[in-house]
C-alpha positions, 0 to 999 in steps of 0.5 A: 499499500501507499504511503501516507503522506502530508505534505504542510504549508506555511506562510512563515518561516518556520512550520509549527513543531506542534503540528507536524507531532499531530500529524504523524502521531494521528497516521500520517506515514512522512509528511514535509516541510515548505514554509515561506510559501505564497499564495500564487505558489499554492496551485503549482505544490497542490498540482504537483503533489497530486499529479506524481501518484496515481489515482488510486493513492490520492487518499493518501495523500494530504496536505495543510495550510498553516501560517498565522494568518486566519483570512490567507488560510481559508485563501490557499485552502480554495486555490488549493481545492480549484486547483483540484484535478479527478480523480487525482484528488487529494485532502486539504486541511486549514488552521492556520496557527491551531485557531480553527481547531482553538477556537472551535473546541472554545465555541464547544466547551461555551454550548455544552456548558449553556446548554448543562448549566443554563439553559441555553443556546448560542443562538440569539447569544449576547458574545464580545470577543476580545482579542478579536484581532488573532487568529482565534479570535477571528474564527471564533467570531465567525464559528458563533456568528452562523450559530446564531449567536449576536457578535461584538470583537473588539479590538486594542488599537482603535475602532478602525482595524477591527471596524475591517475586520467585522467587514471582511467577515460579513463580506466571505462570510454574509456574517454581522458582526459589531466591532468594538474599540477596548483601548481602555480598561473602561472600555474594555469593561463597559463592553463585558457589562453590555454581553452575556458570555466572554470570549478571551483569545488574547495575546499570551500572558495579557490579564484581558477581564480582573476579578472586578470585571467578572464580578460588575457583569450581573449579567455575564454568564460565561468566561472562557480564556484561552491565556495559558502564560501567566497571568491568565486572560480571565482573573480568577478562571483556571486554567483547569475549570470548566463550568466553576463560578467564577461570580457572585453573580454564577458567571462560570469560567471556562480554562485553557485546559479545558479548551486546550484539550477539547482542541488537542482532540479535535485537531488530532480527530481529522488528521486522522480523518484525513488520514484514513477517508475515503472520499477526499476531505477539505477541511477548516472551521466549521469541520473543526466546530462540528468536530468538537461538539462531538468530543465536548 
């Protein structure tokens, strides 16, 4: 039988060792790494990998799109899809900086706790996302909005950048998200007071919400944090918390390692799907969220 080979493309100087390890542990026999890849190079690389094997071995070939830009990874995935030709079709998977699987895990964890402990659904829920200009925040915003949540994306460097982000989301996914300025602690707290769920996806080591912020937010149902580096993004929310009470008003916390456990299983699961599927797959944040929902 032909070996299962994964070609891993990154726009950065290095491919993530995390992703390489995950792919090999999930069942691929070999991985080949390509760095500093541009979108203009995607078609040639995909077709080179595709035509080098007989059609019977096509499903033993996969391409993975990494980097640190969610939009660019999606564009590269789209270019790869257009490059495929039957019967040589191979499987494709985009997960830039682990953002699609992390965001899928984060929203899935929130959804589970909402249903189990708050008797609520994502649809109609008022969600504020701190760190929304990053890849995880961007992906979480799109997932939540597609599920019918009322999403506000927060920018820390003024309103212009996050407004452009919201416009791009609307154009690409036909969703409405509200941009907001979170460049001061007062603005961060004011936004929290107006929302029911807070998703914190800021840079590692940045405290987004203080204990006082959480305590002041009387309508807050859940605060979730993907930062595992001290200081944590949500003060008072432990790394392993998965529905622990973090305020006198009954707000619940979901910590980075609780989310990370689901993220790990989600990425591994999608790699396993690629390595064993009997048809070509195209995987992005949508499939990541669907699998994470099954795993929580």
